[in-house]
C-alpha positions, 0 to 999 in steps of 0.5 A: 632418934627413936624407931617406932615401927617397921613394915613389910606391907605398904598398906599397913605402913600407910595406915599407921602413918595416918594414925600416928604422926611420924617425922621420918620414913626410910623407904625402899623403892623396889617393893612387891605391890607398889614402888616406893616412888608411888608410895611416896605420893600417898604419905603425909606431905610433912613427912621426911623421907630417906630412900634406901635402895640397891638401884642407883638409877632411881636416885634422880627421881628420888631427889626430885620428890624432895627426899632428904637423902638417897642411900644406895645399898650396901651403905656404911654406918657412917653414910647412914649417920650423914643421912640422919644428920641431914634429917635432923638439920632439916627438922630444926629448920622446919620446926624452929624453937623461939628464944625464951621470953625470959632470955635477955641481955643488957646493951649499953648505948646512948648513955643508957643500959637497954634490956633486950629480949632475945625473942625481939631481935630481928637481926644485928648489923655490924658497922666497924666497931659499932652494931645496929641491933634491929628490934621487933616493933620499932623502926629505931635500931639500938646503936652500940659500940661493940664488935660482932665477936663480942656480941656473939659472946653475949648471946651465948652467955644470955641463952644456952640456946644461943646457937639459934643466932648465926653469923651469916656475913662479916656484917650480919648476925641473924636469928635462924628461926626468923629466916623466911627464905634463902635464894641465891645466897640472899636471906629474906628476913623481916622485910630485909635482904641479907647476904650470905658471905662466902666464908660463912656459906658452908657453916650456914647451909650445914644447918639444914641440908636437904 
């Protein structure tokens, strides 16, 4: 995290943000010339906002504007860090990094050793001691005798960015960057609906708290 600028005048801040792309804005609400809630409507849509104010009564309206967080003054450094963590996770969700085309692993199935690019994996489905690895551009998944635990270990060995793959259910591993939407603990991904298991729910939503 890198502090670019601080402003006392909203018009100067707005001019700067339209000139120089900014990821995150800490915005007070009670300002002399315009309220922070009104100012929020003028900023670029993609910008993340964390409200900082001494007035708790603005919290509901602040969150209705899809703010990342709402820091009530005076706040501790630990509370500040929590807000930053939320912004980091939301940024990673909005700007996923695809696995490198060079990142791959070998899977033995049907007496054949298959080379799989991590970028081509849609999702992995567990069936007892077998896995179905669903691959982009084919309707025929690779079925391999392997446990989910062993598969996660292979992903970690194949790519230092293997955290892009996340286990969301006892029977499913998904690439985080391929998630299209999440609703009612159901992930939509590559035309499929994948459930989020109760024991995996907390870790999953920590990846992008809004």
